[in-house]
N, C-alpha and C positions, 0 to 999 in steps of 0.2 A: 507492498502498501505507498501511497506517497507521499510523506511528514509534511508537515508547515513549519515551518521555524516556531521555533522553544516545541521544538519535538512531540507536535497533538498530535493526533491523526487524523484522515484525511475519509469523511461521509463518505460511505457507501456511494449517493448521489451527487457532490463533486467528484470521486472518484469516473463518478459515469457521463458527467461535463464533457470532465477532461477528452471521455476514449471518445465522447462522439464531437465533440472539433476539433481531433484526428484525424475523423473519415472525411474520403475523398468525396467530391460531387456526386456520386452515381449514389454512393457507401452510402452519402446522407438520405437524398431518392427515395431507400430502400428502407432505412431505419424509419426517416418517417411512413412510410405508405405503412409498415405495422406497423406500429404506435401507432396510427390512425385506428388503423387492426381492434390490436390490442387494448385502446381508450374504447371504442364504440359498446365493443363485449364486454366489458365491466359495466362502462351504464348500462348497456344493454340490464346484465345481472343483478345489477343495484335495482335498478325497475321493476323489474322481478315479482324477487325480494319483499319490494316492498306492498311492491300487492297481492302477492300471496298474505302476510301479514297484515296486512286490512288498515294499513298507512297511505294507503290515498282512498282511503271509504272514504272518508268527509269530503276530499276538493269532490269524490267522481257522483256525492249529494250534494252537494249544493251549485254542481255545474246541471243536474236535471233539475231539480229544481229551479235555478234560475228561467231551466229550456223552458217548462210546465208553466211562468212567469209569464213566458212573452218576454226578456230581455235575450233573445239571443238572435242570430241570425245566421243566414245561408252563404257558407263561403262558396 
């Protein structure tokens, strides 16, 4: 692992940042595509977990109530 002045160890994130800065343009484009897919899958997983756990129920109920009260419009 890389060291900092004073002997402090570099965090994993700082090490990854350093490695990303060393990538060629082609490697960086590939990494960006991978990270975008990874991030989207992570977001989808969290949204699914929240839905299954009922954490979105209040939002859905409010949206349905607003629609029933005429406070929505066709997109």
